[in-house]
PyMOL Python script that loads the backbone (N, CA, C, O; Angstrom):
from pymol import cmd

cmd.read_pdbstr("""\
ATOM      1  N   UNK A   1       5.863  -3.079 -18.695  1.00  0.00           N
ATOM      2  CA  UNK A   1       5.727  -3.591 -17.340  1.00  0.00           C
ATOM      3  C   UNK A   1       4.366  -3.158 -16.800  1.00  0.00           C
ATOM      4  O   UNK A   1       4.016  -1.979 -16.861  1.00  0.00           O
ATOM      5  N   UNK A   2       3.613  -4.097 -16.281  1.00  0.00           N
ATOM      6  CA  UNK A   2       2.284  -3.821 -15.738  1.00  0.00           C
ATOM      7  C   UNK A   2       2.400  -3.593 -14.232  1.00  0.00           C
ATOM      8  O   UNK A   2       2.874  -4.460 -13.498  1.00  0.00           O
ATOM      9  N   UNK A   3       1.959  -2.413 -13.780  1.00  0.00           N
ATOM     10  CA  UNK A   3       2.155  -2.011 -12.385  1.00  0.00           C
ATOM     11  C   UNK A   3       0.813  -1.703 -11.719  1.00  0.00           C
ATOM     12  O   UNK A   3      -0.053  -1.041 -12.292  1.00  0.00           O
ATOM     13  N   UNK A   4       0.671  -2.206 -10.494  1.00  0.00           N
ATOM     14  CA  UNK A   4      -0.475  -1.886  -9.637  1.00  0.00           C
ATOM     15  C   UNK A   4       0.045  -1.083  -8.451  1.00  0.00           C
ATOM     16  O   UNK A   4       0.965  -1.514  -7.757  1.00  0.00           O
ATOM     17  N   UNK A   5      -0.547   0.084  -8.224  1.00  0.00           N
ATOM     18  CA  UNK A   5      -0.200   0.900  -7.059  1.00  0.00           C
ATOM     19  C   UNK A   5      -1.449   1.007  -6.201  1.00  0.00           C
ATOM     20  O   UNK A   5      -2.516   1.381  -6.687  1.00  0.00           O
ATOM     21  N   UNK A   6      -1.308   0.674  -4.907  1.00  0.00           N
ATOM     22  CA  UNK A   6      -2.438   0.881  -4.006  1.00  0.00           C
ATOM     23  C   UNK A   6      -1.978   1.634  -2.775  1.00  0.00           C
ATOM     24  O   UNK A   6      -0.826   1.532  -2.351  1.00  0.00           O
ATOM     25  N   UNK A   7      -2.899   2.388  -2.215  1.00  0.00           N
ATOM     26  CA  UNK A   7      -2.592   3.208  -1.045  1.00  0.00           C
ATOM     27  C   UNK A   7      -3.862   3.394  -0.233  1.00  0.00           C
ATOM     28  O   UNK A   7      -4.966   3.105  -0.692  1.00  0.00           O
ATOM     29  N   UNK A   8      -3.678   3.877   0.972  1.00  0.00           N
ATOM     30  CA  UNK A   8      -4.822   4.157   1.825  1.00  0.00           C
ATOM     31  C   UNK A   8      -5.314   5.577   1.577  1.00  0.00           C
ATOM     32  O   UNK A   8      -4.541   6.533   1.638  1.00  0.00           O
ATOM     33  N   UNK A   9      -6.601   5.701   1.299  1.00  0.00           N
ATOM     34  CA  UNK A   9      -7.210   6.992   0.980  1.00  0.00           C
ATOM     35  C   UNK A   9      -7.144   7.926   2.178  1.00  0.00           C
ATOM     36  O   UNK A   9      -7.222   7.499   3.330  1.00  0.00           O
ATOM     37  N   UNK A  10      -6.998   9.202   1.878  1.00  0.00           N
ATOM     38  CA  UNK A  10      -7.014  10.206   2.931  1.00  0.00           C
ATOM     39  C   UNK A  10      -5.714  10.318   3.704  1.00  0.00           C
ATOM     40  O   UNK A  10      -5.668  10.975   4.744  1.00  0.00           O
ATOM     41  N   UNK A  11      -4.641   9.679   3.205  1.00  0.00           N
ATOM     42  CA  UNK A  11      -3.343   9.767   3.865  1.00  0.00           C
ATOM     43  C   UNK A  11      -2.329  10.347   2.883  1.00  0.00           C
ATOM     44  O   UNK A  11      -2.625  10.521   1.701  1.00  0.00           O
ATOM     45  N   UNK A  12      -1.149  10.640   3.376  1.00  0.00           N
ATOM     46  CA  UNK A  12      -0.089  11.119   2.497  1.00  0.00           C
ATOM     47  C   UNK A  12       0.240  10.062   1.444  1.00  0.00           C
ATOM     48  O   UNK A  12       0.719  10.398   0.361  1.00  0.00           O
ATOM     49  N   UNK A  13      -0.009   8.805   1.750  1.00  0.00           N
ATOM     50  CA  UNK A  13       0.238   7.728   0.793  1.00  0.00           C
ATOM     51  C   UNK A  13      -0.597   7.904  -0.476  1.00  0.00           C
ATOM     52  O   UNK A  13      -0.125   7.592  -1.569  1.00  0.00           O
ATOM     53  N   UNK A  14      -1.807   8.390  -0.349  1.00  0.00           N
ATOM     54  CA  UNK A  14      -2.647   8.627  -1.526  1.00  0.00           C
ATOM     55  C   UNK A  14      -2.008   9.673  -2.425  1.00  0.00           C
ATOM     56  O   UNK A  14      -1.992   9.511  -3.645  1.00  0.00           O
ATOM     57  N   UNK A  15      -1.485  10.738  -1.845  1.00  0.00           N
ATOM     58  CA  UNK A  15      -0.842  11.788  -2.643  1.00  0.00           C
ATOM     59  C   UNK A  15       0.372  11.246  -3.390  1.00  0.00           C
ATOM     60  O   UNK A  15       0.588  11.581  -4.555  1.00  0.00           O
ATOM     61  N   UNK A  16       1.155  10.419  -2.729  1.00  0.00           N
ATOM     62  CA  UNK A  16       2.339   9.838  -3.362  1.00  0.00           C
ATOM     63  C   UNK A  16       1.923   8.858  -4.458  1.00  0.00           C
ATOM     64  O   UNK A  16       2.524   8.845  -5.532  1.00  0.00           O
ATOM     65  N   UNK A  17       0.918   8.049  -4.205  1.00  0.00           N
ATOM     66  CA  UNK A  17       0.463   7.062  -5.191  1.00  0.00           C
ATOM     67  C   UNK A  17       0.020   7.737  -6.485  1.00  0.00           C
ATOM     68  O   UNK A  17       0.218   7.191  -7.570  1.00  0.00           O
ATOM     69  N   UNK A  18      -0.566   8.898  -6.376  1.00  0.00           N
ATOM     70  CA  UNK A  18      -1.050   9.600  -7.560  1.00  0.00           C
ATOM     71  C   UNK A  18       0.098  10.106  -8.442  1.00  0.00           C
ATOM     72  O   UNK A  18      -0.130  10.476  -9.594  1.00  0.00           O
ATOM     73  N   UNK A  19       1.308  10.125  -7.922  1.00  0.00           N
ATOM     74  CA  UNK A  19       2.466  10.571  -8.696  1.00  0.00           C
ATOM     75  C   UNK A  19       2.993   9.486  -9.636  1.00  0.00           C
ATOM     76  O   UNK A  19       3.717   9.787 -10.584  1.00  0.00           O
ATOM     77  N   UNK A  20       2.637   8.233  -9.379  1.00  0.00           N
ATOM     78  CA  UNK A  20       3.126   7.130 -10.194  1.00  0.00           C
ATOM     79  C   UNK A  20       2.274   6.953 -11.437  1.00  0.00           C
ATOM     80  O   UNK A  20       1.049   7.059 -11.393  1.00  0.00           O
ATOM     81  N   UNK A  21       2.943   6.683 -12.539  1.00  0.00           N
ATOM     82  CA  UNK A  21       2.230   6.290 -13.746  1.00  0.00           C
ATOM     83  C   UNK A  21       2.117   4.771 -13.702  1.00  0.00           C
ATOM     84  O   UNK A  21       3.119   4.059 -13.765  1.00  0.00           O
ATOM     85  N   UNK A  22       0.897   4.291 -13.593  1.00  0.00           N
ATOM     86  CA  UNK A  22       0.702   2.848 -13.461  1.00  0.00           C
ATOM     87  C   UNK A  22      -0.535   2.418 -14.237  1.00  0.00           C
ATOM     88  O   UNK A  22      -1.332   3.251 -14.669  1.00  0.00           O
ATOM     89  N   UNK A  23      -0.682   1.126 -14.405  1.00  0.00           N
ATOM     90  CA  UNK A  23      -1.846   0.577 -15.098  1.00  0.00           C
ATOM     91  C   UNK A  23      -3.103   0.717 -14.253  1.00  0.00           C
ATOM     92  O   UNK A  23      -4.188   0.972 -14.775  1.00  0.00           O
ATOM     93  N   UNK A  24      -2.948   0.548 -12.945  1.00  0.00           N
ATOM     94  CA  UNK A  24      -4.080   0.653 -12.030  1.00  0.00           C
ATOM     95  C   UNK A  24      -3.638   1.337 -10.746  1.00  0.00           C
ATOM     96  O   UNK A  24      -2.563   1.056 -10.216  1.00  0.00           O
ATOM     97  N   UNK A  25      -4.477   2.231 -10.258  1.00  0.00           N
ATOM     98  CA  UNK A  25      -4.258   2.844  -8.955  1.00  0.00           C
ATOM     99  C   UNK A  25      -5.516   2.614  -8.134  1.00  0.00           C
ATOM    100  O   UNK A  25      -6.620   2.938  -8.574  1.00  0.00           O
ATOM    101  N   UNK A  26      -5.351   2.063  -6.959  1.00  0.00           N
ATOM    102  CA  UNK A  26      -6.482   1.747  -6.105  1.00  0.00           C
ATOM    103  C   UNK A  26      -6.279   2.428  -4.762  1.00  0.00           C
ATOM    104  O   UNK A  26      -5.226   2.286  -4.139  1.00  0.00           O
ATOM    105  N   UNK A  27      -7.284   3.162  -4.319  1.00  0.00           N
ATOM    106  CA  UNK A  27      -7.233   3.812  -3.019  1.00  0.00           C
ATOM    107  C   UNK A  27      -8.180   3.071  -2.088  1.00  0.00           C
ATOM    108  O   UNK A  27      -9.367   2.931  -2.383  1.00  0.00           O
ATOM    109  N   UNK A  28      -7.661   2.601  -0.975  1.00  0.00           N
ATOM    110  CA  UNK A  28      -8.439   1.796  -0.030  1.00  0.00           C
ATOM    111  C   UNK A  28      -8.830   2.610   1.191  1.00  0.00           C
ATOM    112  O   UNK A  28      -8.112   3.518   1.607  1.00  0.00           O
ATOM    113  N   UNK A  29      -9.959   2.275   1.745  1.00  0.00           N
ATOM    114  CA  UNK A  29     -10.316   2.815   3.055  1.00  0.00           C
ATOM    115  C   UNK A  29      -9.321   2.259   4.066  1.00  0.00           C
ATOM    116  O   UNK A  29      -8.832   1.140   3.915  1.00  0.00           O
ATOM    117  N   UNK A  30      -9.031   3.030   5.077  1.00  0.00           N
ATOM    118  CA  UNK A  30      -8.056   2.587   6.087  1.00  0.00           C
ATOM    119  C   UNK A  30      -8.720   1.656   7.094  1.00  0.00           C
ATOM    120  O   UNK A  30      -8.921   2.007   8.257  1.00  0.00           O
ATOM    121  N   UNK A  31      -9.053   0.465   6.619  1.00  0.00           N
ATOM    122  CA  UNK A  31      -9.657  -0.518   7.523  1.00  0.00           C
ATOM    123  C   UNK A  31      -9.153  -1.904   7.171  1.00  0.00           C
ATOM    124  O   UNK A  31      -8.767  -2.168   6.032  1.00  0.00           O
ATOM    125  N   UNK A  32      -9.159  -2.766   8.135  1.00  0.00           N
ATOM    126  CA  UNK A  32      -8.726  -4.143   7.921  1.00  0.00           C
ATOM    127  C   UNK A  32      -9.653  -4.841   6.924  1.00  0.00           C
ATOM    128  O   UNK A  32      -9.192  -5.621   6.092  1.00  0.00           O
ATOM    129  N   UNK A  33     -10.955  -4.565   7.003  1.00  0.00           N
ATOM    130  CA  UNK A  33     -11.919  -5.189   6.088  1.00  0.00           C
ATOM    131  C   UNK A  33     -11.653  -4.802   4.640  1.00  0.00           C
ATOM    132  O   UNK A  33     -11.715  -5.650   3.750  1.00  0.00           O
ATOM    133  N   UNK A  34     -11.357  -3.525   4.397  1.00  0.00           N
ATOM    134  CA  UNK A  34     -11.085  -3.069   3.039  1.00  0.00           C
ATOM    135  C   UNK A  34      -9.830  -3.738   2.488  1.00  0.00           C
ATOM    136  O   UNK A  34      -9.796  -4.143   1.327  1.00  0.00           O
ATOM    137  N   UNK A  35      -8.802  -3.851   3.324  1.00  0.00           N
ATOM    138  CA  UNK A  35      -7.562  -4.502   2.893  1.00  0.00           C
ATOM    139  C   UNK A  35      -7.785  -5.992   2.643  1.00  0.00           C
ATOM    140  O   UNK A  35      -7.299  -6.528   1.647  1.00  0.00           O
ATOM    141  N   UNK A  36      -8.509  -6.663   3.528  1.00  0.00           N
ATOM    142  CA  UNK A  36      -8.787  -8.087   3.350  1.00  0.00           C
ATOM    143  C   UNK A  36      -9.564  -8.342   2.059  1.00  0.00           C
ATOM    144  O   UNK A  36      -9.257  -9.286   1.331  1.00  0.00           O
ATOM    145  N   UNK A  37     -10.563  -7.514   1.770  1.00  0.00           N
ATOM    146  CA  UNK A  37     -11.347  -7.666   0.543  1.00  0.00           C
ATOM    147  C   UNK A  37     -10.472  -7.436  -0.691  1.00  0.00           C
ATOM    148  O   UNK A  37     -10.568  -8.176  -1.669  1.00  0.00           O
ATOM    149  N   UNK A  38      -9.631  -6.422  -0.644  1.00  0.00           N
ATOM    150  CA  UNK A  38      -8.724  -6.118  -1.752  1.00  0.00           C
ATOM    151  C   UNK A  38      -7.805  -7.306  -2.026  1.00  0.00           C
ATOM    152  O   UNK A  38      -7.638  -7.706  -3.177  1.00  0.00           O
ATOM    153  N   UNK A  39      -7.217  -7.863  -0.991  1.00  0.00           N
ATOM    154  CA  UNK A  39      -6.305  -9.004  -1.154  1.00  0.00           C
ATOM    155  C   UNK A  39      -7.049 -10.220  -1.686  1.00  0.00           C
ATOM    156  O   UNK A  39      -6.529 -10.948  -2.531  1.00  0.00           O
ATOM    157  N   UNK A  40      -8.251 -10.441  -1.200  1.00  0.00           N
ATOM    158  CA  UNK A  40      -9.032 -11.614  -1.612  1.00  0.00           C
ATOM    159  C   UNK A  40      -9.523 -11.525  -3.054  1.00  0.00           C
ATOM    160  O   UNK A  40      -9.719 -12.557  -3.696  1.00  0.00           O
ATOM    161  N   UNK A  41      -9.726 -10.322  -3.574  1.00  0.00           N
ATOM    162  CA  UNK A  41     -10.328 -10.164  -4.895  1.00  0.00           C
ATOM    163  C   UNK A  41      -9.361  -9.700  -5.983  1.00  0.00           C
ATOM    164  O   UNK A  41      -9.773  -9.525  -7.129  1.00  0.00           O
ATOM    165  N   UNK A  42      -8.113  -9.502  -5.657  1.00  0.00           N
ATOM    166  CA  UNK A  42      -7.144  -9.001  -6.636  1.00  0.00           C
ATOM    167  C   UNK A  42      -6.219 -10.130  -7.093  1.00  0.00           C
ATOM    168  O   UNK A  42      -5.668 -10.868  -6.276  1.00  0.00           O
ATOM    169  N   UNK A  43      -6.063 -10.249  -8.396  1.00  0.00           N
ATOM    170  CA  UNK A  43      -5.144 -11.230  -8.979  1.00  0.00           C
ATOM    171  C   UNK A  43      -3.775 -10.564  -9.125  1.00  0.00           C
ATOM    172  O   UNK A  43      -3.483  -9.948 -10.150  1.00  0.00           O
ATOM    173  N   UNK A  44      -2.948 -10.691  -8.104  1.00  0.00           N
ATOM    174  CA  UNK A  44      -1.651 -10.033  -8.103  1.00  0.00           C
ATOM    175  C   UNK A  44      -0.713 -10.602  -9.159  1.00  0.00           C
ATOM    176  O   UNK A  44       0.227  -9.926  -9.577  1.00  0.00           O
ATOM    177  N   UNK A  45      -0.955 -11.830  -9.595  1.00  0.00           N
ATOM    178  CA  UNK A  45      -0.091 -12.426 -10.619  1.00  0.00           C
ATOM    179  C   UNK A  45      -0.272 -11.749 -11.980  1.00  0.00           C
ATOM    180  O   UNK A  45       0.522 -11.977 -12.892  1.00  0.00           O
ATOM    181  N   UNK A  46      -1.294 -10.930 -12.120  1.00  0.00           N
ATOM    182  CA  UNK A  46      -1.524 -10.210 -13.377  1.00  0.00           C
ATOM    183  C   UNK A  46      -0.606  -8.994 -13.519  1.00  0.00           C
ATOM    184  O   UNK A  46      -0.615  -8.331 -14.556  1.00  0.00           O
ATOM    185  N   UNK A  47       0.187  -8.696 -12.483  1.00  0.00           N
ATOM    186  CA  UNK A  47       1.054  -7.524 -12.481  1.00  0.00           C
ATOM    187  C   UNK A  47       2.513  -7.926 -12.340  1.00  0.00           C
ATOM    188  O   UNK A  47       2.847  -8.902 -11.668  1.00  0.00           O
ATOM    189  N   UNK A  48       3.363  -7.161 -12.982  1.00  0.00           N
ATOM    190  CA  UNK A  48       4.796  -7.367 -12.844  1.00  0.00           C
ATOM    191  C   UNK A  48       5.308  -6.781 -11.534  1.00  0.00           C
ATOM    192  O   UNK A  48       6.273  -7.276 -10.951  1.00  0.00           O
ATOM    193  N   UNK A  49       4.651  -5.728 -11.086  1.00  0.00           N
ATOM    194  CA  UNK A  49       5.063  -5.043  -9.865  1.00  0.00           C
ATOM    195  C   UNK A  49       3.826  -4.565  -9.124  1.00  0.00           C
ATOM    196  O   UNK A  49       2.923  -3.982  -9.723  1.00  0.00           O
ATOM    197  N   UNK A  50       3.785  -4.813  -7.817  1.00  0.00           N
ATOM    198  CA  UNK A  50       2.710  -4.322  -6.958  1.00  0.00           C
ATOM    199  C   UNK A  50       3.355  -3.452  -5.897  1.00  0.00           C
ATOM    200  O   UNK A  50       4.225  -3.907  -5.154  1.00  0.00           O
ATOM    201  N   UNK A  51       2.925  -2.194  -5.827  1.00  0.00           N
ATOM    202  CA  UNK A  51       3.477  -1.250  -4.864  1.00  0.00           C
ATOM    203  C   UNK A  51       2.367  -0.794  -3.939  1.00  0.00           C
ATOM    204  O   UNK A  51       1.406  -0.157  -4.371  1.00  0.00           O
ATOM    205  N   UNK A  52       2.504  -1.124  -2.662  1.00  0.00           N
ATOM    206  CA  UNK A  52       1.526  -0.715  -1.663  1.00  0.00           C
ATOM    207  C   UNK A  52       2.116   0.374  -0.786  1.00  0.00           C
ATOM    208  O   UNK A  52       3.227   0.235  -0.275  1.00  0.00           O
ATOM    209  N   UNK A  53       1.373   1.457  -0.611  1.00  0.00           N
ATOM    210  CA  UNK A  53       1.836   2.595   0.186  1.00  0.00           C
ATOM    211  C   UNK A  53       0.915   2.809   1.369  1.00  0.00           C
ATOM    212  O   UNK A  53      -0.307   2.775   1.230  1.00  0.00           O
ATOM    213  N   UNK A  54       1.497   3.028   2.517  1.00  0.00           N
ATOM    214  CA  UNK A  54       0.707   3.267   3.714  1.00  0.00           C
ATOM    215  C   UNK A  54       1.338   4.345   4.564  1.00  0.00           C
ATOM    216  O   UNK A  54       2.446   4.800   4.281  1.00  0.00           O
ATOM    217  N   UNK A  55       0.647   4.749   5.590  1.00  0.00           N
ATOM    218  CA  UNK A  55       1.154   5.782   6.498  1.00  0.00           C
ATOM    219  C   UNK A  55       1.759   5.116   7.720  1.00  0.00           C
ATOM    220  O   UNK A  55       1.242   4.111   8.209  1.00  0.00           O
ATOM    221  N   UNK A  56       2.848   5.674   8.210  1.00  0.00           N
ATOM    222  CA  UNK A  56       3.528   5.188   9.405  1.00  0.00           C
ATOM    223  C   UNK A  56       3.389   6.261  10.473  1.00  0.00           C
ATOM    224  O   UNK A  56       3.696   7.425  10.215  1.00  0.00           O
ATOM    225  N   UNK A  57       2.942   5.903  11.645  1.00  0.00           N
ATOM    226  CA  UNK A  57       2.649   6.883  12.686  1.00  0.00           C
ATOM    227  C   UNK A  57       3.613   6.857  13.860  1.00  0.00           C
ATOM    228  O   UNK A  57       3.332   7.469  14.890  1.00  0.00           O
ATOM    229  N   UNK A  58       4.739   6.168  13.738  1.00  0.00           N
ATOM    230  CA  UNK A  58       5.696   6.079  14.832  1.00  0.00           C
ATOM    231  C   UNK A  58       6.411   7.393  15.099  1.00  0.00           C
ATOM    232  O   UNK A  58       6.223   8.376  14.383  1.00  0.00           O
ATOM    233  N   UNK A  59       7.230   7.396  16.135  1.00  0.00           N
ATOM    234  CA  UNK A  59       7.894   8.646  16.518  1.00  0.00           C
ATOM    235  C   UNK A  59       8.840   9.162  15.448  1.00  0.00           C
ATOM    236  O   UNK A  59       9.072  10.367  15.361  1.00  0.00           O
ATOM    237  N   UNK A  60       9.392   8.267  14.628  1.00  0.00           N
ATOM    238  CA  UNK A  60      10.266   8.694  13.538  1.00  0.00           C
ATOM    239  C   UNK A  60       9.538   8.563  12.195  1.00  0.00           C
ATOM    240  O   UNK A  60      10.089   8.043  11.226  1.00  0.00           O
ATOM    241  N   UNK A  61       8.293   9.043  12.157  1.00  0.00           N
ATOM    242  CA  UNK A  61       7.416   8.893  10.997  1.00  0.00           C
ATOM    243  C   UNK A  61       7.904   9.613   9.740  1.00  0.00           C
ATOM    244  O   UNK A  61       7.401   9.345   8.648  1.00  0.00           O
ATOM    245  N   UNK A  62       8.867  10.515   9.870  1.00  0.00           N
ATOM    246  CA  UNK A  62       9.350  11.232   8.693  1.00  0.00           C
ATOM    247  C   UNK A  62      10.414  10.439   7.936  1.00  0.00           C
ATOM    248  O   UNK A  62      10.873  10.892   6.888  1.00  0.00           O
ATOM    249  N   UNK A  63      10.814   9.284   8.429  1.00  0.00           N
ATOM    250  CA  UNK A  63      11.790   8.438   7.754  1.00  0.00           C
ATOM    251  C   UNK A  63      11.064   7.440   6.857  1.00  0.00           C
ATOM    252  O   UNK A  63       9.923   7.064   7.130  1.00  0.00           O
ATOM    253  N   UNK A  64      11.723   7.018   5.799  1.00  0.00           N
ATOM    254  CA  UNK A  64      11.156   6.067   4.856  1.00  0.00           C
ATOM    255  C   UNK A  64      11.151   4.666   5.450  1.00  0.00           C
ATOM    256  O   UNK A  64      12.134   4.245   6.060  1.00  0.00           O
ATOM    257  N   UNK A  65      10.057   3.947   5.277  1.00  0.00           N
ATOM    258  CA  UNK A  65       9.929   2.574   5.748  1.00  0.00           C
ATOM    259  C   UNK A  65       9.621   1.683   4.544  1.00  0.00           C
ATOM    260  O   UNK A  65       8.744   2.000   3.740  1.00  0.00           O
ATOM    261  N   UNK A  66      10.329   0.592   4.426  1.00  0.00           N
ATOM    262  CA  UNK A  66      10.111  -0.313   3.302  1.00  0.00           C
ATOM    263  C   UNK A  66       9.870  -1.718   3.832  1.00  0.00           C
ATOM    264  O   UNK A  66      10.637  -2.226   4.650  1.00  0.00           O
ATOM    265  N   UNK A  67       8.788  -2.343   3.354  1.00  0.00           N
ATOM    266  CA  UNK A  67       8.507  -3.746   3.643  1.00  0.00           C
ATOM    267  C   UNK A  67       8.587  -4.487   2.319  1.00  0.00           C
ATOM    268  O   UNK A  67       7.959  -4.071   1.345  1.00  0.00           O
ATOM    269  N   UNK A  68       9.332  -5.557   2.263  1.00  0.00           N
ATOM    270  CA  UNK A  68       9.422  -6.322   1.030  1.00  0.00           C
ATOM    271  C   UNK A  68       8.205  -7.230   0.844  1.00  0.00           C
ATOM    272  O   UNK A  68       7.935  -7.700  -0.262  1.00  0.00           O
ATOM    273  N   UNK A  69       7.481  -7.468   1.924  1.00  0.00           N
ATOM    274  CA  UNK A  69       6.227  -8.215   1.886  1.00  0.00           C
ATOM    275  C   UNK A  69       5.203  -7.424   2.678  1.00  0.00           C
ATOM    276  O   UNK A  69       5.538  -6.767   3.663  1.00  0.00           O
ATOM    277  N   UNK A  70       3.965  -7.490   2.245  1.00  0.00           N
ATOM    278  CA  UNK A  70       2.904  -6.758   2.929  1.00  0.00           C
ATOM    279  C   UNK A  70       2.573  -7.471   4.236  1.00  0.00           C
ATOM    280  O   UNK A  70       1.732  -8.369   4.268  1.00  0.00           O
ATOM    281  N   UNK A  71       3.231  -7.069   5.296  1.00  0.00           N
ATOM    282  CA  UNK A  71       3.032  -7.751   6.565  1.00  0.00           C
ATOM    283  C   UNK A  71       2.453  -6.845   7.640  1.00  0.00           C
ATOM    284  O   UNK A  71       1.910  -7.331   8.633  1.00  0.00           O
ATOM    285  N   UNK A  72       2.562  -5.535   7.456  1.00  0.00           N
ATOM    286  CA  UNK A  72       2.119  -4.559   8.459  1.00  0.00           C
ATOM    287  C   UNK A  72       2.752  -4.839   9.811  1.00  0.00           C
ATOM    288  O   UNK A  72       2.114  -4.649  10.846  1.00  0.00           O
ATOM    289  N   UNK A  73       3.990  -5.286   9.812  1.00  0.00           N
ATOM    290  CA  UNK A  73       4.657  -5.642  11.060  1.00  0.00           C
ATOM    291  C   UNK A  73       5.990  -4.915  11.225  1.00  0.00           C
ATOM    292  O   UNK A  73       6.835  -5.367  11.997  1.00  0.00           O
ATOM    293  N   UNK A  74       6.199  -3.807  10.525  1.00  0.00           N
ATOM    294  CA  UNK A  74       7.467  -3.090  10.669  1.00  0.00           C
ATOM    295  C   UNK A  74       7.581  -2.562  12.091  1.00  0.00           C
ATOM    296  O   UNK A  74       6.782  -1.733  12.528  1.00  0.00           O
ATOM    297  N   UNK A  75       8.568  -3.045  12.790  1.00  0.00           N
ATOM    298  CA  UNK A  75       8.852  -2.657  14.168  1.00  0.00           C
ATOM    299  C   UNK A  75       7.713  -2.943  15.137  1.00  0.00           C
ATOM    300  O   UNK A  75       7.755  -2.475  16.275  1.00  0.00           O
ATOM    301  N   UNK A  76       6.724  -3.677  14.735  1.00  0.00           N
ATOM    302  CA  UNK A  76       5.642  -4.015  15.658  1.00  0.00           C
ATOM    303  C   UNK A  76       6.004  -5.278  16.416  1.00  0.00           C
ATOM    304  O   UNK A  76       6.646  -6.178  15.875  1.00  0.00           O
ATOM    305  N   UNK A  77       5.598  -5.335  17.642  1.00  0.00           N
ATOM    306  CA  UNK A  77       5.853  -6.536  18.431  1.00  0.00           C
ATOM    307  C   UNK A  77       4.687  -7.519  18.202  1.00  0.00           C
ATOM    308  O   UNK A  77       3.531  -7.108  18.097  1.00  0.00           O
ATOM    309  N   UNK A  78       5.002  -8.791  18.130  1.00  0.00           N
ATOM    310  CA  UNK A  78       3.944  -9.777  18.010  1.00  0.00           C
ATOM    311  C   UNK A  78       3.885 -10.501  16.731  1.00  0.00           C
ATOM    312  O   UNK A  78       3.018 -11.355  16.544  1.00  0.00           O
TER     313      UNK A  78
END
""", "prot")
cmd.dss("prot")
cmd.show_as("cartoon", "prot")
cmd.util.cbc("prot")
cmd.orient("prot")
């Protein structure tokens, strides 16, 4: 199984991403531009599984949050 793991650099997500054994690990700057470039230049169909990890800053930030699609809209209004 070919796996891509990506996370935002400098966050707890980076530490967790490094624990996975994967074909590729990519650490992104925490910016919209970095994420947009990554999405535009990555062939996601080349992987069986893509796991994206990010930091959640809400009041219950110690709970696990799962998005089945990369939407960045968990509990966000709009």
